[in-house]
C-alpha positions in Angstrom: 37.9 35.1 -27.7 40.8 33.9 -25.6 41.8 30.2 -25.5 40.8 29.9 -21.9 37.4 31.4 -22.6 36.9 29.2 -25.7 37.8 26.0 -23.8 35.6 27.0 -20.9 32.7 27.7 -23.2 33.1 24.3 -24.9 33.6 22.5 -21.6 30.5 24.0 -19.9 28.3 23.5 -22.9 29.2 19.8 -22.9 28.8 19.6 -19.2 25.3 21.1 -19.5 24.4 18.4 -22.0 25.7 15.7 -19.7 23.8 17.2 -16.7 20.7 17.3 -18.9 21.0 13.6 -19.7 21.6 12.7 -16.0 18.6 14.8 -15.0 16.5 12.8 -17.5 17.6 9.6 -15.9 17.1 11.1 -12.5 13.5 12.1 -13.3 12.7 8.6 -14.5 14.2 6.8 -11.5 12.9 9.3 -9.0 9.4 8.8 -10.5 9.8 5.1 -10.1 11.0 5.4 -6.5 8.1 7.8 -5.7 5.6 5.3 -7.1 7.2 2.5 -5.2 6.9 4.5 -2.0 3.2 5.1 -2.6 2.6 1.4 -3.2 4.4 0.5 0.0 2.5 3.1 2.0 -0.8 1.7 0.6 0.3 -1.8 1.5 1.1 -0.8 5.0 -2.3 0.8 5.4 -4.0 -2.4 4.2 -1.8 -4.5 6.5 -2.9 -2.3 9.5 -6.5 -2.9 8.4 -5.9 -6.7 8.3 -4.4 -6.6 11.7 -7.4 -4.6 13.0 -9.9 -7.0 11.5 -7.9 -9.9 13.0 -8.0 -8.3 16.4 -11.8 -7.7 16.2 -12.3 -11.4 15.3 -10.2 -12.4 18.3 -12.3 -10.1 20.5 -15.5 -11.8 19.2 -14.0 -15.2 19.9 -13.2 -14.3 23.4 -16.7 -13.0 24.0 -18.2 -16.2 22.5 -16.0 -18.4 24.6 -17.3 -16.6 27.7 -20.8 -17.1 26.5 -20.1 -20.8 25.8 -18.9 -21.2 29.4 -21.9 -19.3 30.6 -24.4 -21.5 28.7 -22.6 -24.6 29.9 -23.0 -23.5 33.5 -26.6 -22.7 33.0 -27.2 -26.1 31.4 -25.6 -27.8 34.4 -27.7 -25.8 36.8 -31.0 -26.6 35.0 -30.2 -30.3 34.3 -32.2 -31.7 37.3 -34.6 -28.8 37.8 -35.7 -28.3 34.2 -34.2 -30.8 31.6 -35.9 -29.0 28.7 -34.4 -25.7 29.7 -31.0 -27.4 30.2 -31.2 -28.7 26.6 -32.0 -25.2 25.3 -28.9 -23.9 27.1 -26.9 -26.7 25.5 -28.2 -25.7 22.1 -27.1 -22.1 22.7 -23.8 -23.4 23.9 -23.4 -25.4 20.6 -24.3 -22.3 18.6 -21.5 -20.4 20.4 -19.1 -23.2 19.7 -20.0 -23.2 16.0 -19.5 -19.5 15.8 -16.2 -19.8 17.5 -15.0 -22.4 15.0 -16.0 -20.3 12.1 -14.4 -17.2 13.6 -11.2 -19.2 14.3 -11.0 -20.1 10.6 -11.5 -16.5 9.6 -8.9 -15.3 12.1 -6.4 -17.8 10.7 -7.0 -16.6 7.2 -6.6 -13.0 8.2 -3.4 -14.0 10.1 -1.9 -15.7 7.0 -2.8 -12.8 4.8 -1.3 -10.3 7.3 1.9 -12.4 7.6 2.3 -12.7 3.8 1.6 -8.9 3.4 4.2 -8.1 6.1 6.8 -10.2 4.2 5.9 -8.5 1.0 6.2 -5.1 2.6 9.6 -6.0 4.1 10.9 -7.3 0.8 9.6 -4.2 -1.0 11.2 -1.9 1.5 14.5 -3.7 1.0 14.1 -3.5 -2.8 13.4 0.3 -2.5 16.5 0.8 -0.4 18.6 -1.1 -2.9 17.1 0.9 -5.8 17.9 4.2 -4.1 21.5 3.1 -3.3 22.1 1.9 -6.8 20.6 5.1 -8.2 23.0 7.2 -6.2 26.0 5.0 -7.0 25.3 4.9 -10.8 24.5 8.7 -10.8 27.9 9.4 -9.3 29.7 7.0 -11.6 27.9 8.5 -14.6 28.8 12.0 -13.7 32.5 11.1 -13.2 32.6 9.2 -16.5 30.9 11.9 -18.5 33.1 14.7 -17.1 36.2 12.6 -18.1 34.8 12.0 -21.5 34.1 15.7 -22.0 37.6 16.6 -21.0 39.2 13.9 -23.3 37.0 15.1 -26.2 38.4 18.6 -26.1 40.3 19.7 -29.2 43.9 18.6 -28.9 45.2 21.9 -30.2 43.2 23.7 -27.6 44.7 21.5 -24.9 48.2 22.3 -26.3 47.5 26.0 -26.2 46.1 25.8 -22.7 49.3 23.9 -21.6 51.4 26.5 -23.3 49.5 29.3 -21.4 50.1 27.5 -18.2 53.9 27.2 -19.0 54.2 30.9 -19.8 52.3 31.8 -16.6 54.6 29.6 -14.5 57.7 31.2 -16.1 56.4 34.7 -15.4 55.8 33.8 -11.8 59.2 32.1 -11.5 60.9 35.3 -12.8 59.0 37.4 -10.4 60.0 35.2 -7.5 63.7 35.3 -8.6 63.6 39.1 -8.8 62.0 39.2 -5.3 64.7 36.9 -3.9 67.6 38.9 -5.4 66.4 42.2 -4.0 68.3 43.4 -0.9 67.4 46.5 1.0 70.0 49.3 0.9 71.7 50.2 4.2 72.3 54.0 3.7 74.9 54.2 6.5 76.9 51.3 5.1 76.6 52.7 1.6 78.0 56.1 2.8 81.1 54.4 4.2 81.6 52.4 1.1 81.3 55.4 -1.1 83.8 57.3 1.0 86.3 54.5 1.0 86.0 54.1 -2.7 86.7 57.8 -3.2 89.7 57.6 -0.9 91.1 54.7 -2.8 90.7 56.6 -6.0 92.4 59.6 -4.6 95.4 57.5 -3.4 95.6 55.8 -6.8 95.5 59.3 -8.5 98.3 60.5 -6.2 100.4 57.5 -7.1 99.9 58.2 -10.8 101.0 61.8 -10.3 104.0 60.8 -8.2 105.0 58.3 -10.8 104.6 60.8 -13.6 106.7 63.4 -11.7 109.4 60.9 -11.2 109.5 60.1 -14.9 109.8 63.8 -15.6 112.8 64.3 -13.2 114.8 61.5 -14.9 
């Protein structure tokens, strides 16, 4: 197995282990976040019910206030004509007032409960957002830290071999680039003239040698 393949196999096996651990953390945190979402959703449903009950009580109060005013008007009308009937109207008015007082107390209790629940929901929403943000941040940091740890844990000799492989590769590329830069295309016409001129120069040099040799013979 080549050095690159051995290192890659080691690196990816360690990365798989790292990813597995991260996914375990992920599963736990995601389950917690999911559960928190369910609780918040249930609280919001209950809060809506409280608000609905509070509104129904307010509607009853409004109706009883109208009835109270009505019985008061009837009592006034019957005061001179039929005092006993006027007193009966006043009793009905008092009953309406008592019911209004009780309903006001209930409405106030529902309102306090709804306000507290709204605050709890808002705080829980904020906590959930913080939890999600922290989860993403820590997950990113964990991934970076574990990858660096995996790389630093590689066998030093393997790292040296890998560095040597990179050096040899770079040298080979540099040689290829030098060869490419030194290559110049041949101009056939220019080369023909150069060859002819070289031949002419050689012939002239040969003639000079012959002339020199003949001169030496004459002496």
